[in-house]
RODO-2510 file (C-alpha; in nm, 4 decimals, decimal comma):
residues 504
     n   res          X          Y          Z
     1     m    -0,0137    -0,0192     0,0126
     2     h     0,1169     0,3804    -0,1034
     3     d     0,1132     0,6740     0,1235
     4     a    -0,1393     0,9049     0,0108
     5     p     0,0056     1,2711    -0,1208
     6     l     0,0151     1,5645     0,1464
     7     g    -0,3173     1,7818     0,1130
     8     a    -0,3080     2,0883    -0,0284
     9     p    -0,4608     2,2339     0,2766
    10     l    -0,2303     2,1160     0,5220
    11     g     0,0890     2,2192     0,2681
    12     a    -0,0520     2,5858     0,2445
    13     a    -0,0632     2,6356     0,6112
    14     l     0,3399     2,4859     0,6690
    15     a     0,4421     2,7046     0,4342
    16     a     0,2981     3,0178     0,5603
    17     a     0,4120     2,8970     0,9409
    18     i     0,7510     2,8412     0,8040
    19     a     0,7548     3,1808     0,6004
    20     l     0,6178     3,3639     0,9915
    21     f     0,9180     3,2203     1,1871
    22     a     1,2167     3,2510     0,9135
    23     p     1,4325     3,5856     0,9097
    24     s     1,4039     3,8523     0,7543
    25     t     1,6318     3,9113     0,4723
    26     h     1,5654     4,3054     0,4401
    27     a     1,8043     4,5474     0,5838
    28     g     1,8277     4,9129     0,5792
    29     p     2,0431     5,1080     0,2896
    30     l     2,4608     5,0882     0,3569
    31     t     2,5410     5,4170     0,2638
    32     p     2,5627     5,6961     0,5519
    33     p     2,3603     5,9990     0,4963
    34     p     2,5339     6,3031     0,3293
    35     g     2,7345     6,5900     0,5481
    36     p     2,9852     6,5382     0,8997
    37     p     2,8690     6,3476     1,1475
    38     a     2,5866     6,4983     1,4292
    39     p     2,7050     6,4702     1,7996
    40     t     2,5352     6,1961     2,0015
    41     l     2,6961     6,3408     2,3445
    42     r     2,4872     6,6210     2,5562
    43     t     2,7052     6,9369     2,7298
    44     l     2,7739     6,9891     3,0579
    45     a     2,5300     7,2479     3,0950
    46     q     2,2591     7,0103     2,9803
    47     v     2,3679     6,7574     3,2098
    48     e     2,3817     6,9762     3,5310
    49     p     2,1967     7,2629     3,4569
    50     r     2,3868     7,4751     3,7366
    51     t     2,6071     7,7511     3,7690
    52     d     2,9165     7,7826     3,8837
    53     v     2,8631     8,0576     4,1883
    54     n     3,3049     8,1391     4,1948
    55     s     3,2650     8,2132     3,8371
    56     l     2,9591     8,5389     3,9231
    57     p     3,1135     8,8343     3,8801
    58     s     3,1967     9,0383     4,1706
    59     t     3,0023     9,3861     4,2571
    60     p     3,0898     9,6926     4,4863
    61     s     2,9489     9,5026     4,7764
    62     a     2,9590     9,1398     4,7265
    63     q     3,2814     8,8707     4,5811
    64     h     2,9720     8,7019     4,4326
    65     a     2,6250     8,7950     4,3085
    66     i     2,3342     8,5753     4,2510
    67     g     2,0616     8,7865     4,0139
    68     t     1,8772     8,4959     3,8373
    69     p     1,6301     8,2104     3,9343
    70     g     1,8176     7,8877     3,9003
    71     s     2,0605     7,6302     4,0813
    72     y     2,4022     7,7250     4,1899
    73     y     2,7207     7,5325     4,3273
    74     l     3,0916     7,6030     4,5045
    75     t     3,3682     7,4774     4,2698
    76     g     3,5883     7,5173     4,5345
    77     n     3,6149     7,7581     4,8465
    78     i     3,5409     8,0947     4,8813
    79     t     3,7512     8,3302     5,0976
    80     n     3,6612     8,6937     5,1882
    81     a     3,7541     8,9425     5,4655
    82     s     3,6448     9,2886     5,2722
    83     t     3,2939     9,2261     5,1139
    84     t     2,9947     9,0144     5,1312
    85     a     3,0730     8,6942     5,0467
    86     i     2,7488     8,6374     4,7999
    87     s     2,4870     8,8279     4,7226
    88     v     2,1479     8,6592     4,6430
    89     q     1,9155     8,9171     4,5009
    90     t     1,6454     8,7320     4,3869
    91     s     1,4286     8,4149     4,5053
    92     g     1,4027     8,0740     4,3013
    93     v     1,7414     7,9854     4,4610
    94     v     1,9436     7,6822     4,5311
    95     i     2,2938     7,6762     4,6364
    96     d     2,4677     7,3846     4,6685
    97     l     2,8241     7,4555     4,8483
    98     n     2,8955     7,1161     4,7351
    99     g     3,1342     7,0233     5,0343
   100     f     3,3247     7,3664     5,0284
   101     t     3,3576     7,6541     5,3052
   102     i     3,2547     8,0249     5,2606
   103     d     3,5422     8,1593     5,5110
   104     g     3,3968     8,5096     5,6054
   105     a     3,7868     8,5619     5,7804
   106     f     3,5755     8,8109     6,0495
   107     f     3,4885     9,0584     5,7538
   108     g     3,2671     9,3187     5,9380
   109     g     2,9303     9,2775     5,7491
   110     s     2,7407     8,9928     5,6875
   111     l     2,8631     8,7068     5,4763
   112     v     2,5721     8,5891     5,2990
   113     r     2,2769     8,8465     5,2476
   114     i     1,9577     8,7849     5,0663
   115     d     1,7513     9,0923     4,9575
   116     a     1,4977     8,8682     4,7469
   117     p     1,2009     9,0313     4,7828
   118     t     0,9726     8,7344     4,8348
   119     g     0,9964     8,3441     4,7812
   120     i     1,2853     8,0806     4,8786
   121     v     1,6204     8,0385     4,9154
   122     t     1,8029     7,7455     4,9855
   123     i     2,1212     7,6849     5,0763
   124     r     2,2908     7,3411     5,1608
   125     n     2,5820     7,0779     5,2041
   126     g     2,9144     7,3153     5,3533
   127     t     3,0400     7,4850     5,5866
   128     i     3,0316     7,8755     5,6581
   129     r     3,2725     7,9836     5,9126
   130     r     3,4317     8,2865     6,0790
   131     a     3,1288     8,5610     5,9816
   132     q     3,2206     8,8915     6,2035
   133     g     2,8565     9,0308     6,1111
   134     l     2,5357     8,8408     6,0193
   135     t     2,6146     8,4679     5,9085
   136     i     2,3431     8,5010     5,6941
   137     d     2,1306     8,8152     5,6452
   138     v     1,7692     8,8378     5,5098
   139     l     1,6524     9,1880     5,4089
   140     n     1,3053     9,0692     5,3422
   141     t     1,1960     8,8389     5,6520
   142     t     0,8244     8,8843     5,6320
   143     t     0,8166     8,7928     5,3365
   144     t     1,1805     8,6069     5,2476
   145     r     1,1815     8,1957     5,3417
   146     v     1,5097     8,0286     5,3981
   147     v     1,6096     7,6640     5,3908
   148     l     1,9492     7,5839     5,5698
   149     e     2,0398     7,1449     5,4693
   150     d     2,3693     7,0080     5,6282
   151     i     2,5555     7,3318     5,6814
   152     t     2,8190     7,3601     5,9536
   153     f     2,8289     7,6688     6,1234
   154     d     3,1659     7,7514     6,3181
   155     t     3,3107     8,0236     6,5199
   156     c     3,1078     8,3123     6,3635
   157     v     2,9760     8,6318     6,6154
   158     g     2,6839     8,6254     6,4637
   159     g     2,3935     8,4154     6,3586
   160     v     2,1575     8,3585     6,0501
   161     e     1,8089     8,4626     5,9921
   162     l     1,5132     8,2698     5,8402
   163     g     1,2840     8,5221     5,7564
   164     t     0,9360     8,3877     5,7796
   165     g     0,8522     7,9811     5,7387
   166     g     1,2559     7,9237     5,7001
   167     s     1,3896     7,6029     5,8246
   168     v     1,7467     7,4556     5,9530
   169     d     1,7355     7,0596     5,8894
   170     r     2,0796     6,8730     5,9848
   171     c     2,2984     7,1263     6,0272
   172     q     2,5653     7,2218     6,3633
   173     f     2,6335     7,5339     6,5140
   174     l     2,9547     7,5506     6,6451
   175     g     3,1014     7,8674     6,8427
   176     l     2,8864     8,1374     6,7342
   177     i     2,9732     8,3588     7,0220
   178     g     2,8460     8,7495     6,9278
   179     g     2,5493     8,6978     7,2248
   180     s     2,2752     8,7084     6,9318
   181     p     1,9975     8,4747     6,8603
   182     v     2,1706     8,1686     6,6668
   183     i     1,8831     8,1289     6,4681
   184     v     1,6443     8,4004     6,3926
   185     g     1,3146     8,2807     6,2686
   186     l     0,9818     8,4504     6,2199
   187     s     0,6393     8,2699     6,2299
   188     n     0,6184     7,9064     6,1005
   189     a     0,9789     7,8171     6,1617
   190     q     1,1035     7,5018     6,1900
   191     v     1,4589     7,3535     6,3417
   192     t     1,5036     6,9663     6,3171
   193     d     1,8066     6,6939     6,3929
   194     t     2,0423     7,0305     6,4673
   195     l     2,3292     7,0874     6,7165
   196     v     2,3514     7,4448     6,8753
   197     e     2,6875     7,4131     7,0899
   198     n     2,9084     7,6947     7,2729
   199     s     2,6631     7,9327     7,1345
   200     a     2,3296     8,1760     7,1628
   201     g     2,0058     8,0531     7,1591
   202     v     1,7228     8,0116     6,8975
   203     t     1,4414     8,2603     6,8946
   204     l     1,1527     8,1872     6,6743
   205     g     0,7960     8,3024     6,6763
   206     d     0,4363     8,1493     6,6385
   207     n     0,3442     7,8276     6,5219
   208     a     0,7345     7,7058     6,5866
   209     i     0,8552     7,3597     6,5495
   210     v     1,1672     7,2287     6,7068
   211     e     1,2526     6,8576     6,6901
   212     r     1,5661     6,6165     6,7762
   213     v     1,7619     6,9208     6,8525
   214     r     2,0963     6,9413     7,0574
   215     m     2,2112     7,2501     7,2433
   216     r     2,4582     7,2716     7,4859
   217     s     2,6488     7,5730     7,6529
   218     i     2,4105     7,8350     7,5732
   219     a     2,4655     8,1958     7,6662
   220     g     2,1026     8,3475     7,7174
   221     t     1,7516     8,1367     7,6900
   222     a     1,8130     7,8444     7,4915
   223     i     1,4977     7,8251     7,2664
   224     t     1,2672     8,0800     7,2593
   225     a     0,9441     8,0942     7,0555
   226     g     0,6168     8,2262     7,0739
   227     d     0,2361     8,0930     7,0792
   228     h     0,1632     7,7454     6,9094
   229     a     0,4781     7,6213     6,9573
   230     h     0,5909     7,2789     6,8707
   231     i     0,8989     7,1342     7,0613
   232     s     1,0177     6,7772     7,0992
   233     t     1,2566     6,4908     7,1798
   234     t     1,4914     6,7880     7,2453
   235     v     1,7868     6,8448     7,4829
   236     v     1,9180     7,1165     7,6675
   237     n     2,2074     7,1137     7,8686
   238     n     2,3998     7,4378     8,0868
   239     t     2,2185     7,7696     7,9677
   240     t     2,2890     8,1193     8,1604
   241     g     1,8813     8,1476     8,1111
   242     d     1,6201     7,9433     8,0362
   243     g     1,6021     7,6014     7,8798
   244     i     1,2799     7,6351     7,7260
   245     a     1,0372     7,9368     7,6861
   246     t     0,7417     7,9122     7,4940
   247     g     0,4331     8,1589     7,4369
   248     a     0,0355     8,0302     7,5089
   249     s    -0,1172     7,7400     7,3758
   250     s     0,2379     7,5449     7,3067
   251     r     0,3079     7,2000     7,3708
   252     i     0,6825     7,0485     7,4967
   253     v     0,7138     6,6518     7,4642
   254     d     0,9647     6,4225     7,5701
   255     s     1,2395     6,7256     7,6214
   256     t     1,5189     6,7630     7,9304
   257     v     1,6805     7,1102     8,0086
   258     s     1,9542     7,0273     8,2739
   259     d     2,1794     7,3337     8,4355
   260     a     1,9644     7,6245     8,2881
   261     g     2,0426     7,9537     8,4861
   262     a     1,6791     8,0393     8,4993
   263     r     1,3453     7,8172     8,4978
   264     g     1,4023     7,4847     8,3023
   265     i     1,0981     7,4613     8,0794
   266     s     0,8763     7,7763     8,0986
   267     t     0,5202     7,7898     7,8102
   268     g     0,2287     8,0175     7,8264
   269     g    -0,1255     7,9692     7,9157
   270     n    -0,3293     7,6123     7,8041
   271     s    -0,0238     7,4282     7,7155
   272     r     0,0862     7,0555     7,7486
   273     v     0,3884     6,9440     7,8923
   274     a     0,4517     6,5841     7,8793
   275     g     0,7697     6,3507     7,9286
   276     c     0,9955     6,6041     7,9861
   277     i     1,2966     6,6228     8,2916
   278     a     1,4335     6,9212     8,4388
   279     t     1,7262     6,9537     8,6801
   280     g     1,9702     7,1320     8,8389
   281     c     1,8067     7,4984     8,6974
   282     g     1,8702     7,8465     8,9002
   283     g     1,4676     7,8550     8,8960
   284     s     1,1716     7,6395     8,8578
   285     g     1,2587     7,3130     8,6854
   286     i     0,8951     7,3812     8,4910
   287     e     0,6693     7,6526     8,4881
   288     a     0,3992     7,6306     8,3288
   289     g     0,0409     7,9364     8,2770
   290     i    -0,3160     7,8959     8,3099
   291     g    -0,5373     7,6440     8,2093
   292     s    -0,2112     7,3899     8,1289
   293     v    -0,1579     7,0168     8,1331
   294     i     0,1906     6,8745     8,3191
   295     t     0,1988     6,4913     8,2369
   296     g     0,4619     6,2101     8,3092
   297     c     0,7204     6,4717     8,3449
   298     a     0,9975     6,5146     8,6601
   299     a     1,2313     6,7755     8,7907
   300     t     1,4567     6,7490     9,0762
   301     s     1,7708     6,9592     9,2009
   302     n     1,5950     7,2926     9,1213
   303     l     1,6314     7,5874     9,3122
   304     g     1,2970     7,7290     9,2498
   305     s     1,0230     7,5052     9,2567
   306     g     1,0363     7,1534     9,0883
   307     i     0,7173     7,2216     8,8935
   308     e     0,4742     7,4809     8,9537
   309     a     0,1819     7,6739     8,7189
   310     q    -0,1047     7,8589     8,7663
   311     s    -0,4678     7,8138     8,7905
   312     r    -0,7227     7,5697     8,6406
   313     a    -0,3387     7,3227     8,5883
   314     v    -0,3326     6,9480     8,5719
   315     v    -0,0804     6,8006     8,7083
   316     v    -0,0920     6,4159     8,6405
   317     d     0,1696     6,1186     8,7027
   318     s     0,4759     6,3698     8,7464
   319     v     0,8002     6,3541     8,9969
   320     a     0,9514     6,6401     9,1861
   321     t     1,2313     6,5881     9,4411
   322     l     1,4892     6,7844     9,6016
   323     n     1,3986     7,1028     9,4814
   324     t     1,4355     7,3958     9,6881
   325     v     1,0973     7,5844     9,7180
   326     y     0,7964     7,3675     9,6330
   327     g     0,7999     7,0105     9,4887
   328     i     0,4201     7,0621     9,3265
   329     s     0,3037     7,4258     9,3332
   330     v    -0,0405     7,5070     9,1653
   331     g    -0,3220     7,7526     9,1449
   332     t    -0,6771     7,7828     9,1961
   333     q    -0,8998     7,5367     9,0468
   334     s    -0,6432     7,2907     8,9846
   335     v    -0,6075     6,9262     9,0176
   336     v    -0,2502     6,7358     9,1078
   337     t    -0,3335     6,3293     9,0744
   338     h    -0,0540     6,0543     9,0935
   339     c     0,2401     6,2678     9,1837
   340     s     0,4992     6,2586     9,3973
   341     a     0,7277     6,5303     9,5452
   342     a     1,0195     6,4388     9,7927
   343     q     1,2915     6,6226     9,8994
   344     n     1,1813     6,9854     9,7879
   345     g     1,3343     7,3049     9,9844
   346     a     1,0044     7,4301    10,0915
   347     n     0,5885     7,2596     9,9961
   348     g     0,6128     6,9489     9,8617
   349     m     0,2644     7,0713     9,6691
   350     l     0,1054     7,3923     9,6738
   351     a    -0,2520     7,4289     9,5489
   352     g    -0,4466     7,7387     9,4954
   353     p    -0,8216     7,7871     9,5798
   354     t    -1,0826     7,4773     9,4207
   355     s    -0,7458     7,2422     9,3420
   356     l    -0,7135     6,8786     9,3923
   357     v    -0,4161     6,7131     9,4819
   358     s    -0,4460     6,3474     9,4517
   359     r    -0,2226     6,0269     9,5157
   360     s     0,0767     6,2321     9,5659
   361     a     0,3548     6,2326     9,7758
   362     a     0,6248     6,4635     9,9350
   363     a     0,9201     6,2881    10,1895
   364     i     1,2133     6,4551    10,3642
   365     n     1,1293     6,8421    10,2664
   366     v     1,3393     7,0815    10,4405
   367     a     0,9986     7,3272    10,4989
   368     r     0,6588     7,2323    10,4125
   369     g     0,5898     6,9479    10,2270
   370     i     0,2399     7,0505    10,0249
   371     e     0,0056     7,3711    10,0585
   372     v    -0,3083     7,4355     9,9018
   373     g    -0,5075     7,7596     9,8634
   374     d    -0,8809     7,8123     9,9403
   375     g    -1,0891     7,5531     9,8105
   376     s    -0,8693     7,2861     9,7435
   377     a    -0,8719     6,8747     9,7822
   378     v    -0,5939     6,6775     9,8895
   379     h    -0,6360     6,3358     9,8535
   380     e    -0,4256     6,0427     9,8918
   381     v    -0,1008     6,2385     9,9630
   382     v     0,1953     6,1419    10,1550
   383     s     0,3827     6,4434    10,2974
   384     n     0,7787     6,2790    10,5031
   385     s     1,0027     6,4242    10,6840
   386     n     0,9236     6,8516    10,5930
   387     g     1,1417     7,0674    10,7503
   388     d     0,8296     7,2889    10,8682
   389     a     0,4586     7,1617    10,8089
   390     g     0,3653     6,8294    10,6447
   391     i     0,0036     6,9580    10,4373
   392     i    -0,0971     7,3056    10,5071
   393     a    -0,5031     7,3493    10,3454
   394     f    -0,6245     7,6969    10,3233
   395     s    -0,9554     7,8064    10,3614
   396     g    -1,2815     7,5725    10,2204
   397     s    -0,9920     7,2965    10,1426
   398     h    -1,0916     6,9320    10,1704
   399     v    -0,7986     6,6785    10,2867
   400     e    -0,8458     6,3050    10,2647
   401     s    -0,6943     5,9774    10,2507
   402     s    -0,3290     6,1643    10,3120
   403     t    -0,0342     6,0892    10,5551
   404     a     0,1751     6,3132    10,7527
   405     r     0,4607     6,1752    10,9163
   406     l     0,7693     6,2905    11,0252
   407     n     0,7263     6,6689    11,0077
   408     g     0,9419     6,9607    11,1546
   409     t     0,6147     7,1032    11,2950
   410     h     0,2462     7,0044    11,2495
   411     g     0,1975     6,7348    11,1075
   412     i    -0,1730     6,8838    10,8688
   413     i    -0,2964     7,2177    10,9217
   414     a    -0,6158     7,3126    10,8296
   415     t    -0,7632     7,6958    10,8198
   416     t    -1,1153     7,7714    10,7909
   417     a    -1,3987     7,5974    10,7101
   418     a    -1,1466     7,2992    10,6088
   419     t    -1,1989     6,9538    10,6308
   420     v    -0,9640     6,7095    10,7320
   421     r    -1,0836     6,3082    10,7171
   422     n    -0,9198     5,9709    10,7021
   423     c    -0,5802     6,0868    10,7780
   424     t    -0,2980     5,9433    10,9045
   425     a    -0,0284     6,1812    11,0997
   426     t     0,2433     6,0699    11,3181
   427     d     0,5546     6,1565    11,5043
   428     n     0,5298     6,5508    11,4219
   429     g     0,6957     6,8062    11,5756
   430     q     1,0457     6,7410    11,4844
   431     n     1,2193     7,0411    11,4563
   432     s     1,0373     7,2809    11,7049
   433     g     0,9469     7,0368    11,9943
   434     t     0,5549     7,1919    11,9514
   435     g     0,4663     7,0089    11,6486
   436     a     0,0865     6,8869    11,6465
   437     g    -0,0876     6,5765    11,4121
   438     i    -0,3497     6,8204    11,3163
   439     r    -0,4097     7,1723    11,3850
   440     a    -0,7300     7,3793    11,3056
   441     t    -0,6054     7,7458    11,3034
   442     g    -0,9318     7,8756    11,2049
   443     i    -1,2983     7,8597    11,2657
   444     n    -1,6071     7,6040    11,1215
   445     s    -1,3185     7,3295    11,0389
   446     l    -1,4222     6,9785    11,0767
   447     i    -1,1387     6,7364    11,1770
   448     e    -1,3324     6,3153    11,1069
   449     a    -1,2129     5,9865    11,1237
   450     n    -0,8371     6,0091    11,1811
   451     i    -0,5328     5,8566    11,3668
   452     i    -0,2918     6,0816    11,5447
   453     t    -0,0298     5,8876    11,7012
   454     g     0,3562     6,0111    11,8643
   455     n     0,2905     6,3723    11,7891
   456     d     0,3639     6,6372    12,0015
   457     r     0,0257     6,7198    12,0712
   458     g    -0,2361     6,5004    11,8731
   459     i    -0,5680     6,7395    11,7502
   460     e    -0,5522     7,1108    11,8015
   461     l    -0,8373     7,3103    11,7812
   462     v    -0,7748     7,6931    11,7798
   463     s    -1,1907     7,7494    11,7355
   464     t    -1,4505     7,6240    11,9234
   465     s    -1,6659     7,6189    11,6063
   466     s    -1,4368     7,3822    11,4930
   467     v    -1,5627     7,0102    11,5009
   468     a    -1,3563     6,7062    11,5828
   469     i    -1,5400     6,3663    11,5838
   470     r    -1,4450     6,0156    11,5324
   471     n    -1,0429     6,0695    11,5947
   472     r    -0,8229     5,7880    11,7454
   473     a    -0,5828     5,9932    11,9491
   474     r    -0,2675     5,7684    12,1549
   475     d     0,0521     5,8122    12,2647
   476     n     0,0821     6,2104    12,1661
   477     g     0,1974     6,4346    12,4290
   478     t    -0,1479     6,5704    12,4635
   479     n    -0,3909     6,4226    12,2566
   480     y    -0,6717     6,7009    12,2416
   481     l    -0,6300     7,0694    12,2706
   482     n    -0,7635     7,3616    12,2489
   483     v    -0,5697     7,6700    12,2736
   484     s    -0,9003     7,8868    12,2785
   485     q    -1,0898     7,7698    12,5541
   486     p    -1,1717     7,4378    12,7269
   487     i    -1,4126     7,2054    12,4428
   488     v    -1,7893     7,2232    12,5589
   489     s    -2,0407     6,9950    12,4839
   490     p    -2,1471     6,9159    12,1289
   491     f    -1,8091     6,9135    12,0645
   492     a    -1,6270     6,7436    12,3504
   493     l    -1,3107     6,5919    12,2502
   494     t    -1,3997     6,2818    12,5174
   495     t    -1,4473     5,9130    12,4625
   496     a    -1,7919     5,8950    12,5983
   497     s    -1,9744     5,7781    12,2458
   498     p    -1,8952     5,6527    11,8647
   499     w    -1,9791     5,9935    11,7579
   500     a    -1,7280     6,1209    11,9828
   501     n    -1,2938     6,1022    12,0016
   502     l    -1,1057     5,7893    12,1090
   503     s    -0,7816     5,8509    12,3068
   504     q    -0,5539     5,5097    12,3828
***
């Protein structure tokens, strides 16, 4: 039997497939086009469209002048001792120092002068040193924004101006010694990831942002900012003035100030200070205005108060130790809760009228432990080993579930219309030898359900209009004492009934 011949349709399909995958036999013309070959590489200006600052002409007032917006860079160091090194006369300018140095050689004027009427000027990546006047001088500060990045400023007399909304990022300011602020910015200025050392401080306007800044050996106040400032993760050490000082409605978080010549941290009203440390300062450690909140802070070994706030303040989860004046001092209608005040000089805590002090402690203070103003409340507080009284509560105040022990004079002092309830006063009168466990100095006070032991005197009422009921007093020099006149029924300090007092 013979094979059948290949059919026409199958053969046509096979031929088409072979033609589809077969290499093309067509090519372009081999004759080159007429004329010389055209260039195929780009020029340097096309590869890097920037202008060499060193090649720019000079003016009577500047070694190099920039009058056109664009990108500029240095190709070598600039040393200047007779005029401004660079004059920028327009905005929209970026100057890359390219790792080189602008050296003012202590020329008497500004080193970089920015005369842009408005807009942004950016300078980055190099060193600027030995400016005798302002290092960067901005003529139109309200309309010009200066951006500084990755620059070391070394041994200059004057600082830098940022204008409005300017910023400093990843810079170092070393030895700017002229006494004027090392950085000056108007509203909305920002300083981040920057070191300032052996220099003057930073002065910024409203809405300033300062983050991750380190400052040490500062002449004057280290950081001054206006209202609505935000300062975080910043460390200030050794200033002759305040450490950080801001206006109202500001926020200072996770920052540390040590060895400030005046206050550590100071802020205006309605501000928040959180997670901060102030130690070894010449004034108060932390000081806040009306309606402020202080939380999670520590103030230690300051020559003023540890933590001090005006009225309607809230102090939470904070510690004040070894301060010369008060540990915690707040004004009227305030709240102090979950705090500790220990070994402070005058008072562990001070609260103004209509205030609340809760779950706090003051131990081994030189003078008073806790002092609260009119209408205040003290709750679950420990005030031990103070040189003067442990707790002093003024008119209309309420002290409850608190402990006063080993204080120099009285354990707890209550003035007019005050209440002391469920407290413990033990071994007070260490300094004077005349200390009472609880002493009511005014009229209409209520001393109820307290435990009073081991004091020079137990409970002392100055006025017969005050009431002492359900108290337990034992082992005091005198358990009950009325210094005005003998106490008579129905306020007799006796053991006659459950509503009376118990002596043992």
